[in-house]
C-alpha positions in Angstrom: 57.4 69.6 144.2 56.5 73.2 144.8 56.0 75.0 148.0 52.5 76.5 148.7 50.6 78.5 147.9 49.8 77.9 144.3 48.3 80.6 141.9 46.0 79.8 139.0 44.5 81.8 136.2 42.1 81.4 133.2 42.3 84.2 130.7 39.3 83.7 128.4 37.9 85.7 125.5 35.1 87.1 127.7 36.1 86.5 131.4 39.2 86.0 133.4 39.1 83.7 136.5 41.7 83.6 139.2 42.3 81.3 142.1 44.6 80.7 145.0 45.3 77.3 146.6 46.7 77.1 150.1 46.3 73.3 150.3 47.3 72.1 146.8 44.1 70.2 146.5 41.4 72.9 146.4 40.9 76.6 146.0 40.8 78.9 149.0 39.4 81.8 146.9 38.4 82.5 143.4 37.7 85.8 141.5 36.0 86.4 138.1 36.0 89.6 136.1 35.7 90.7 132.4 38.9 90.1 130.5 40.6 93.5 129.8 41.3 94.1 126.1 44.7 95.5 126.9 47.5 93.3 128.2 48.9 95.7 130.8 45.5 96.3 132.4 45.0 92.6 132.6 48.3 92.0 134.3 47.6 94.8 136.7 44.2 93.3 137.8 45.7 89.8 138.1 48.7 91.0 140.1 46.6 93.0 142.5 44.3 90.1 143.3 47.2 87.7 143.8 49.2 90.1 146.0 46.2 90.8 148.2 45.6 87.0 148.6 49.3 86.3 149.2 49.8 89.0 151.8 53.4 88.5 152.8 53.8 85.0 151.3 55.6 84.1 148.1 53.9 81.7 145.7 55.5 78.4 144.8 54.2 78.2 141.3 51.7 79.8 138.8 49.7 77.7 136.3 47.3 79.2 133.9 45.4 79.0 130.6 44.9 81.6 127.9 42.8 81.5 124.7 44.5 80.9 121.3 47.4 78.8 120.1 50.7 79.2 122.1 54.2 79.4 120.8 56.4 76.3 120.8 57.9 77.2 124.2 54.5 77.8 125.7 55.4 81.3 127.0 52.8 83.4 125.2 49.7 83.3 123.0 50.5 83.9 119.4 47.1 84.5 117.9 44.2 84.7 120.4 41.2 85.5 118.1 39.2 87.3 120.8 42.1 88.9 122.6 44.2 90.8 120.0 45.7 93.0 122.8 47.3 89.9 124.3 48.9 88.6 121.1 52.6 87.8 121.5 52.8 89.5 124.9 55.4 87.9 127.2 52.9 86.5 129.7 55.1 83.8 131.3 58.1 86.1 131.6 56.0 89.0 133.1 54.5 86.8 135.8 57.7 84.9 136.5 59.5 88.2 137.0 56.8 89.8 139.1 56.2 86.9 141.4 59.7 85.3 141.3 58.4 81.7 140.8 57.9 79.2 138.0 55.1 79.9 135.6 53.5 77.2 133.3 51.2 78.2 130.5 48.7 76.1 128.5 45.8 76.7 126.1 42.6 77.4 128.2 40.5 74.8 126.4 43.2 72.2 126.9 43.2 72.9 130.7 39.4 72.9 130.9 39.4 69.5 129.1 42.0 68.2 131.5 39.8 69.3 134.4 36.8 67.5 133.0 38.8 64.4 132.2 40.3 64.3 135.7 37.4 65.2 138.1 34.5 66.2 135.9 32.2 64.6 133.4 34.9 62.5 131.8 36.5 61.2 134.9 35.4 57.6 134.3 36.9 57.4 130.8 40.4 57.1 129.3 39.7 58.7 125.9 37.9 62.0 126.3 37.1 64.6 123.6 36.3 68.0 125.2 34.7 70.8 123.2 34.0 74.2 124.5 31.3 76.3 122.7 31.6 79.8 124.2 32.8 83.2 122.8 34.9 81.0 120.5 35.0 77.3 119.8 37.8 74.8 120.5 38.5 71.3 121.7 41.1 68.9 123.1 41.7 65.2 123.2 42.6 63.7 126.6 44.3 60.3 126.8 44.5 58.7 130.3 43.8 62.1 131.9 46.6 63.8 130.0 46.4 66.4 127.2 47.4 64.5 124.1 50.8 65.3 122.9 50.7 67.7 119.9 52.8 69.9 117.7 50.7 73.0 117.1 48.0 72.8 119.7 44.3 72.0 119.0 42.1 74.5 117.2 39.1 72.5 116.1 36.8 75.6 115.9 38.6 76.4 112.7 37.6 73.2 110.9 35.9 74.1 107.7 32.3 72.9 107.4 30.9 75.2 104.7 33.7 75.6 102.1 31.5 76.9 99.3 29.1 79.1 101.5 26.2 76.8 100.9 24.3 78.1 103.9 24.6 81.8 102.8 24.8 82.9 106.4 27.9 85.0 106.0 31.0 84.2 108.0 33.7 86.3 109.6 36.5 84.0 108.6 35.4 83.9 105.0 36.2 80.1 105.1 33.0 78.6 106.5 34.6 77.5 109.8 32.7 75.8 112.6 33.3 78.7 114.9 31.5 81.0 112.4 28.2 79.0 112.9 28.1 78.2 116.6 30.3 80.6 118.6 28.8 83.1 120.9 30.6 85.9 119.1 29.2 84.9 115.7 25.7 84.0 116.8 25.4 87.4 118.5 26.3 89.0 115.1 24.0 86.9 113.1 20.9 87.5 115.3 21.9 91.0 116.6 21.4 89.8 120.1 23.1 88.4 123.2 22.8 84.6 122.7 21.5 84.3 126.2 18.4 86.4 125.1 17.6 84.4 122.0 14.4 82.5 122.6 13.6 81.2 119.1 14.0 77.5 119.4 14.4 77.0 115.7 17.5 79.1 115.9 19.0 76.9 118.6 18.0 73.8 116.7 20.0 75.0 113.7 23.0 75.8 115.9 22.7 72.3 117.3 22.8 70.9 113.8 25.9 72.8 113.0 27.5 71.6 116.2 26.6 68.0 115.3 28.8 68.4 112.2 31.8 69.4 114.3 31.2 66.5 116.7 30.9 64.0 113.8 34.3 65.1 112.6 35.7 64.9 116.1 34.5 61.3 116.5 36.0 60.3 113.1 39.4 61.7 113.9 39.7 61.2 117.7 37.6 58.1 118.3 36.7 59.1 121.9 34.9 57.1 124.6 32.9 60.1 125.6 32.4 63.7 124.4 32.1 66.4 127.0 30.6 69.7 125.9 31.3 72.9 127.9 31.1 76.6 127.4 28.3 79.2 127.8 26.5 78.3 124.6 25.8 74.8 126.0 23.3 76.4 128.4 20.9 76.9 125.4 21.9 74.0 123.1 20.0 70.8 123.6 22.0 67.6 123.8 19.0 65.7 122.6 18.8 67.8 119.4 22.5 67.5 118.8 22.3 63.7 119.3 19.4 63.4 116.9 21.3 65.2 114.2 24.5 63.3 114.9 22.8 59.9 114.7 21.5 60.8 111.2 24.8 62.2 110.1 27.2 59.6 111.3 26.4 56.0 110.5 29.7 54.3 109.9 30.0 53.2 113.6 27.5 50.7 115.1 27.4 52.8 118.3 28.3 56.4 119.0 30.1 57.6 122.1 27.9 59.2 124.7 27.8 63.0 125.1 27.6 64.8 128.4 27.6 68.5 129.4 30.6 69.6 131.4 30.3 69.5 135.2 32.9 72.0 136.4 31.3 75.1 135.0 33.4 78.3 135.2 36.1 76.6 137.2 37.0 73.9 134.6 40.3 75.6 133.6 41.3 76.2 137.2 40.7 72.5 138.1 42.7 71.5 135.0 45.6 73.8 136.1 45.5 72.1 139.5 45.7 68.7 138.0 48.4 69.8 135.5 50.8 70.4 138.4 50.6 66.7 139.3 51.8 65.7 135.7 54.9 67.9 135.5 58.1 65.9 135.1 61.4 66.9 136.7 62.9 68.3 133.5 60.0 70.7 133.1 60.3 71.7 136.8 64.0 72.2 136.6 63.7 74.3 133.5 61.4 76.6 135.3 63.6 77.1 138.4 63.9 80.7 139.4 
């Protein structure tokens, strides 16, 4: 479909990950660095790495994920909550012009979920719900190893779980959204500490309980065969504690779907981007001809 090499990127709220594939089935090299707050700086770093790896070659295609909802044409991120400097920036156009090749853009969580559904923790299931609990919170529904068709994108971190401020914890959104209670950004504010340094188990048990509310809602709406949980916060959140709260909270079903932690780690979005290429139809390819 496309000539090699392939270029992949994952622009997240905290870190950016880049990869080059010379084979079309694996990565020949990857790079990780803190995501620049400013768009032009981010493009400069990304371009430098890709050009160094390409040497004199021309890429066949670029596929990447970025945080936040995308516009209808999937050419830019319209409202990345943790990357205001990237909002409405012409990411697809910039990269397509600079590298003279087709560029396909998708939400980063959607691609991470696609990676897990294809070759990770959900690979043996047809209906997969993937949630990422990291700097922000989001999720995606995968059906037969494809991102479920949608109109606006998935933003499950913004589901409201405390509409009347019953917990009195204070929230940045002012609406009691799930992300306010379990995201790395908000937990750091609440405890005035890097979440990785929080050792109080009662704090993590409370975060696990809040997460169980979001998972309960996810099961009710998406009816998955398995729930895969990824993101940096899952390094400290106990699945056993989440499961205990979930079983007490959700009793309408005789059996709840299993939960597993993501298996692809920092490379989930990149693996998802690699698999995404195999699912493009001819109309999408022809529309991106350069």
